[in-house]
Each structure stands twice: as structure tokens, then as C-alpha cells.
N, C-alpha and C positions, 0 to 999 in steps of 0.2 A: 413496562417494557417486556413483552412476552417472548418466550423462547420459540423461535421459528419452527423447531422440531416437535413441539408439543402437539398433541392431537387436535386441540382446539384451533391451532394456528397454522398447521402445515398446509391447510387448504389455500392459504394466501400464497405460499410458495408454489403450489400446484397451479394456481391461476397465472402467475408470472411465467412459470416453466412452459405453459401451453401457448404463450404469446410469442411474438417475434422478438425474442429477448437476447440481450448481450449480457454475458456473465463476466464480472470483473473481480479480481482479487488483489489485495495487498500481498506482500510476500512474508516479511518477518512478523512472527506472531500470528500469522493467518495460515499460509501454506506451510510455513516452517515454524517450529517452536523457537522461542527466544533462547539464545545461547550466550555463554559467557563473553564471547567475542563475535563480531559480525562475520569473520572469516569461517567460523565453524557451522554456520547455519546451513541446514540441509533439510529437504523434505524427507519424511519417512518413505520407505519403499511402498507402503500401502497407499499413502497420499499421492505419490507419483503415478501409481497404477490407476487409481480412481480418477485423478485429474486428467490423465491421458484419455480415459474412456469418456469423461464428461466433454472434453474438448473435441471429441469425435462426433458429438451429438448437438452441441451448442457452440456458437462463436464465443471464444473465451479470450480474455486479455488479462495482463498483469500490470498494475500501476504501483510502482515501488519508490521508496526513498533512496534506494541504492542506485548506482550508476546503471544505465540501461545495459551496457555490455556485461556487467557483473550478473544481473538478473538473467540475461540470455544464457550465460554459461550454466547457471543453476537450473534452468528450465529445459535443458537439452532433452530431446525425445518427446516433448509435449507439444502437440500441434496447435500452438497459440496463433491467434490472428494478429496480435500486436503486443509489444511491450513498451511501456513508458517508464522512464527513470527520473531520478532526482525530483521526486514529488510532483511529477508532471512537466518539469521543465524540458526534459528530453522526450521526443526529438524536436518539438516545435518552438522551443524557447532558447535554443542554443546560441545566444547572442554574446558577443564579446563584452558588452557592458555588464552583463551578469557575472561573467567569469572574472572580470576586473574587480568588481565589488567584493566577490568572495576572496580574492587574493588580498585585498585591502584588510579584510577581517583576520585572515589566517595568521599573519605575522604577529600582531599584537596579542591575539589569543594564545598562541603558542608560548609567548614570553610570559604572560601573566599566569598561565596554568602549569608552567613547567615544574614547579615545586610540589604539585599536588599528585601524590602517587595514586595510580589507578585511574586517573583522568586521561582520556585519550582523544585527541582531535583527529577526526576523519575528514579529509578534504576530498570532495567529489566534483571538483571543478565548478559546478553550478550551485552547490550548496555545501554546508558544513554540518557535521554532527559531532557534538561533544559527548562522549560516552563516559559514564561514571559507575557502571555496574561493578567494576573491580576495585573501586575505591573503598578503603576500610571504613572511613567515616563519611557516610553518604550525605548526611545533612550538611556537613562542613563543605563537601565537594559541591553540592548544589548551590550553596551560598557563594562560593568562589566563582562558579561558572556564571551564576546570575549577575554577580557584580561585574564580571568581565565582559559579558555581552550587552549589558545595559548601555544604551547610547550609541551602539554601533550604527553608523550611517547606513540607512536604507535596508536594515535587516528586519525581516519578519521572523519572529521567534515562536517555535512550536515545541511542545513537550513530546515525550515519547517514553518508552520503557527504559528507565535508567539512562536517559539521553535527552539532550536539548538540541533541537535542529534549527539551523539558520538558513533562510532562503531569501534571495533578493526580493524586496517589496515590488510588486507589479509583475513579477514573473508568473507564467502559467502555474496553476496548482492542480491538485488531483481532481477537483471538481470540473475544471475547465478541460483537462485531458479526458475525463470520463465522457463528458457531453460531446466532445469532438469525435471520440471513437464511436459513440452511438450513431452520430451522423454519418461518419465515414463508412461504417459497416452496415448502414441502412437498417438499423434496428429501431423498434418502437418503444421498447421498455428496457430496463436495466435491473440486474441483481448485482449489488456490490457488497463484498465482504471485507472488512478491515478490523483493526484491533486497537488503534490508539488515536491520539489527538491529531496526528498527521492525516488521518482519514476523514476528519470531520467535514472538510470541503466537499469530499465525494458524497458523504452521507446527506448533505444538504443540496445536492446538485439537481434535484428534480422533485416534482410533486409526488405524494404517496401513491397515486394511481399509475405513475410512470417509473418510479424508482423504489425498489425494495432494498433498503439499507439494513445490513445485518452486522452487528458489532460482536466481536469475540470478547466476551466478558462484559459485565454490566457497568455502566457509568451514568451518573445523573447528568441531565442536561445534554446528553448526546443527541446528535441529529438522527441517529439510527433509531428506528421504531421497533426493531426486533434484535434478538441477541442469540448467541450460542454460549453455553456455559463455559467452555474452555477451548483451547486450540485443539485438544484431542477430539472434540466433537466435529471438527471440519471434515473428517473422514465420513462420519454419519451424514453430514450435510451433502457431500458429494454422492454418496450412495443413494440418498433420497432423490437427488436430481436425476441420477441414472434410471431409477425406477419410473420416473415421470416422462422420460423420453427414451424408449428402448432402441429406436432406430438411429443409425449414424447420420450425421450432418455432412453435406459436401465439404471437403477439405479446402482450405485457402490455397491460392496460388502463392509462390514465393514472393512475388511482387506485392500482392495485396497485404500480406502480413506486415510489411514494412511501409504501408501507405503513409505518405506525408501530406 
């Protein structure tokens, strides 16, 4: 799994950058460092500045596990073409059947996990995330969460950074959202950058000649064929993209950025 910024492999990035490419990012752990609580996540000033410049040269989107409105607030001033939230469920999978399923899970989970200090349930309407970063005994917390989510009706369970995510089975995922955005924005190729298990659907959303999947951090058996050493290297990655396309790209109209 080569580092995409190594001299031997940066030509692969250049090949995609020269194409009619869509550039897509996850948010937490990719554009923002992982923080003790989700509320504290912010892009560095340098990342915001570089991403703004990249988005002026390439069509850029963000696909996050957060609520779409939450991501939009954090991406203020960056000229993105689209934001997808809830692991790809928003905006195209906002169905009551999925919201109902999440409500069915939330009550029992809150009751079963209430005694576990540092375990926090985040209800995002169309998905749930159980955070345990602040739990003192993490192995014990993981076992409690795993036991609690086991057997939940219609739940797709995905790991994360000190978190376990639950999404309704059959709902759109990041890979579906990514391919839909490629089609909507009339792009031929994709560069996708993400950092954990929730990004694996996107890493596997296309053939290697059409999708350059880059994982922040190395993991065996990942669908990403390239990696960045750490989240701090995202700035270097953005700077490299800028060097490969110095001219600005036409900006999206307000309606197109929210295309449904």
C-alpha cells in the first residue's frame, strides 16, 4: 500500500488530477483531526485555506457520517459542489422508514449503555454513532456496545475511531453517494480521501483506473490502494493538487451545489 505522496507514486495522483476528476473527502479524521468529542472538530486554518484553493480548481465534495447540516456549517467559505451526510443517506435516502428504524434502536441502546461512563450515543436521525473515546476502560466499553447492538433489527454496523456506527441496512452508503455525485457533476474519474471503516464503501466504488482511493493511515485489507501517513499530511496532499492544476475552475451555481 504505497504512500501517494512518495516520488514513485505521485505520478498516479498527477494522472488523475489531469483528468475530468471529482475530488471527494470525508471530514473527521481527514479534513479535521480526530478530537475528544465530535463537537470540537475543526479544520486547521491551513487546511481550510488550501481546501478553498483546491475547490476553486477542481469540483470538490464532502461525504461525511455527520448530519449534512452539521458538515455545511463546518465547511463555511469553502466553495464545495455538494455535501452528503449520514454516511451517504442524506440527501437522497431521507426516508421515514430509515428514521423510524433509528428511533427503534435509540431507546434500548440508551437504556443498556446508561451506566457506562464515557459512552455517548449520538442520534443523527438517519444513523446512530456510539462514541467511547472518553471511556476509561475502552475494552469494557467496546464489549458493552457490541453486546448492545448485536441483533438490532435492520442494523448495519460499522467501526470507526473509538466509535461504532449504525446505519439502516439497505440505505444509501458512501460508495453509492460518491458514484451518484460523479454522475451528477459529469466527471469521469474520482479521487476519494477517507480514514476509517465507514469509508470502505467509497474506497471500493470504482475500478482502479477510474477511482483513486487514498486512506489516511494504513490498514490491512482496505479497499484503498494508496495512503497518507497521517491526517497532518492532508495539507501536503492539498498543496500537491494545487501544484498540478494552477488555474481556477468555474465555480458552481448555488442550485447545482445542492443538486438532488
